[in-house]
N, C-alpha and C positions, 0 to 999 in steps of 0.2 A: 502493501500501499503506500502512497503517496507519504512522506513522513512526516510534511506540513499538518497532515490530518489525522498524523498519531501520535507525536511525541510534543509539538512545538505549542506551546500557548502562551496566551499574552495574558499576564495577570499582574501588570504593575500597578493599579490601583489596590489590589487585594492585598501583594506585600506592602505597603505603606500603610493600609489598617491593619495588620498584622505587628508591623513595626510600633505604630501607636498603640495598640493595645498594650504588647507588651510594657509599653513606658508609662503608660496613663495608669492601666490595670484595673478601670472601675468597669460599673454595669453598662454607663452611657457606650465607652470606645467598645464594649463586649457585644452590645447590640448594634452598632454600626457594622461591625466586622462579620458580626452573622447575616446581617440584612444584606450583604453583598457579597459573601462567600456563597450561599446558596443559589448564587446565580453563575458560578463560575463552574468549571471546568477543571480538574486538575488531574496530575501522574500519581500512577500507582504501580511500582516494582513489584514484577509478575513472575511467574516460572511456569512451565506449561502443566497444564491438568495430566493425570490420568490417559486419558485416551488423544490428549493436544490440541485439543477443538476446544477449550473452556480454561484460562490461564488463570493460576490460582494466586493469589497477591501475596505478596509476602509481608511477614510481621517480624515485627524488633522484640525481643524480649527484656525486660528491665530488671537489674541485680532482684529486685524482690519478686523476679518470677510472675508477672505483670508482662501480657503479650499486646503490643498496640500498633494500628493498622498505619504505617507511615504515607503522610499525604504531601506530594509537592506542589508547589505554586507554578515550576518554573523547569526548563531543563539543566537550568543552571543550577538549581537547588540541589540537585541528583546526583552534584558531580563528585562529592566528601562520601557520599552512601557507598554500601558494599554494591558489588557488580550484580547485577540481577540479570536474567534469561533476557527478560523482555517490561516492557511499562505498558501499562494499561491507560489509556487515556479516555475519562469518566469524568461526568458530574460528581460535585460533590455531596450533591444530595444522596445519590445515589452510596458512594462510599460511604457517610452516613449511616444510611439503610443496612447497610453491609455489615458496619460493626453494631450498630443497633438489635440487628437480628441473629447473632452468634453465639444465641445461648451461652452468652459468657466467656466464651472461646477469646473473644477480643474485648477488650478491658478498655481500650480508649484511643485517640486517635492523636498521633502526632504531626505538627505540621512543620517542614522544613525540620525534621528531626537531628539534622547535622551542622543547624546554624541558629535560627530561632528556637526551636525544641518546642512551640507554644503544644500543651497537651491539653484535650479534652478529655475528660473522665467522661464516664459511664451515664452518671446521672443527666449529665449536658447533651452527650451524643441521643440519649434517651427524648429528652426534652426537645431536639433540633427535629428528630425524627417525627414526632407528636406534633408538632406545628407544623412539618408540613403535611402530615395526614390530614389535616386542619384544614390547609390550603386547599388541598384536593376535593375534600368536602364543602368548600365554599364558606368555610368558618374563619372570619377574618382573625389574624395576629393582633396579639396585644403585647405592646411594647413594654418592659419592667423599669421601672424606675428605681433607682437606687433602694428606696424605703420597701417597694415590690421584690426586689431580687432578693435581699435577707429574710424577708417572709417566706419568698419562696422556698429558701436554703432550711431555714427550721423545717417547713411542713415536711420535706424531701427527709430531711435527718429523721425526724422525729417520727414518720409514720412509716419509712423503707427504710434507711442504712442502722439504725439503731436496733430496729425490732429485727431485722435481717443479722445483726449479730450475735444475738441474742438465741435464736433458732438456731443457729450455727454451730455458736460455740456452746451453747446449753451450761452444764455446769462450769465448765472452765471461764465462758463468758461472766459469770457470777462470780466467780473467787477473785478474778481480777477485778472487779466492779468493788468487792468486798475489800481489796485489797489496797485498791488505788481512789478509789469515790471519786471525787471529783474532779481530781487530775484526770482519770481514766476517760471521762465521758467529757473533757475541754477537749482530749488529745484528739479522741476519736472524731469532735464533731469537726474540728480544723481538717480534720484528714479528709472527711468527706466534703469538706467546702469546696467547691472549683475554683473563686478567686479568693485565693490564701490570704493575699495583702489587705484583702478587704475582709477577713475573717474577726468581726467585733465583740467577741466575749473574753473572759478569762473565768478561771476555773471556779473564783468568788461568786459566778454568775448561778452557778450548779450548786445543788445541795442533794444529798444521795442518804437515804436511811436504809441500816441495811435490819431487816426483822423474820425470825426464824419462826413463823406460827405453829410450827408441830416438828417431829422429830422429822421430817421428810419436806416437808415445803418452808422454803424461805422466801419475801418477798423485799424487792426493792421497791422505795418510793425515793421517785427521782423528783424533784423541783427543777424545771427548765429557766432559762434568764426572764426576767420580769420587764425587757423592753424588745422591738419588733412584734410587739402583740398586735391579732389582726384575727378575723374570724377564720378558724380552722386552726391555729394556732393549737398546739397543748401547753398546758400552765405546767401539768406533770403527768407523769406515766408511773404506772406499778407494772414490774415485771415480777414475774413469779415463774419459781421453777420446784418440779418436784423430783426430787433425786432416786426415790423408786420407781416411779411411771417413763422417769426419761423427760420429760412432758412439761414445755413452756408453754408463758401465756402472757400476751401483754398488751398492757390495759391503758388508756389515754382519759384525761378530762382536757377538753376543749374548749376555744373560747367559741360561742356563739356569734350569728351576725346579728341580734339584736342585743342592743346594751346591756351588761348582767345577767345575759343568760349562758349557761355552762351545758357541755354534752359529753353524753359518757361515750366510750367508742371500743371497741377492740380490734387489732390488727390480728390477723392470723397467720398460720408458718406462710401460706400462699402470698403474704402481702396486701391481703382486700381489707378495707377497712371496714366492721361492720360498727353501724350506728345500734346504741342500745336505748336512746331516749337521752331526757334529761338527767344531769349527772347528779351524784347523789349531793344533799347539802353536807357543806363540812363538817368532819369530823366521824362522818358514818360510810365513808367512802371506800376504805378499807377493808372494813366488814362487809361491803355489797360486791367486792372483789372476791371475799376469799367465797361467801355466799355462791360466787356463779363458780369459781375452780368447785366447789362440795360436790357443786349439783350436776355438774361434770364427770364427777368421781375422779376429779385428779388426784385428790388425798386419801383414797379409798385404797 
């Protein structure tokens, strides 16, 4: 094929926006970058597939074992990359969709990994895919301000990242939480934050109380930061672990849409959020959590 059709792309404006975002590292620069990026074609190193009819993208593995999809904005940007047998020219949206639907095999995207090395973590990759899917369905995209971005990150942490850690780690996670308490929560939140320089919290913004309810049942009551509050944000969470059953439960007390209202919810193992109605009054929340667990037979 004509090389002009396969490997040559002109992304001068994109490269400018990448540099600006790395320099400014805020929600506005990220929005500008994403709005342009989703209109661009990019280059991805590849190797022939088993039947040589479908090229397979090459991945980069980090020191911690994460596998990133390398995305280059121009042929020049590939010069310092390891040699590959081929290069795929494809829309960035397609590359992002590939990462979002990899079932965890791809844990992020690295843009120009051997120069700027701008990393999009799983949470942002999935958000981009969701927004693009909404566009296809005719749903208007809503740009996030800095305050909206902080709320978005909180909800992602409280409803996805933290419960996932609990369900994956089980007893070991609860032990780490017991040993390190607020420090552990703060470290995990910063790890999950896409724009780390914008991370706004300190460990003293969290509070952890570990309670041994019975010989087998341990519950951690977590108080989340009392800023960046908005509808859907969790005020606190109750994390339960039954050592006999090897089962975990995750409950939240959330802010409602109406002033002064609070909602009760449970996040399941598959990260679905189940509404449990209005939150119990202060002082009875823990008992309500224990009642739900015992009704389910988790302590039996």
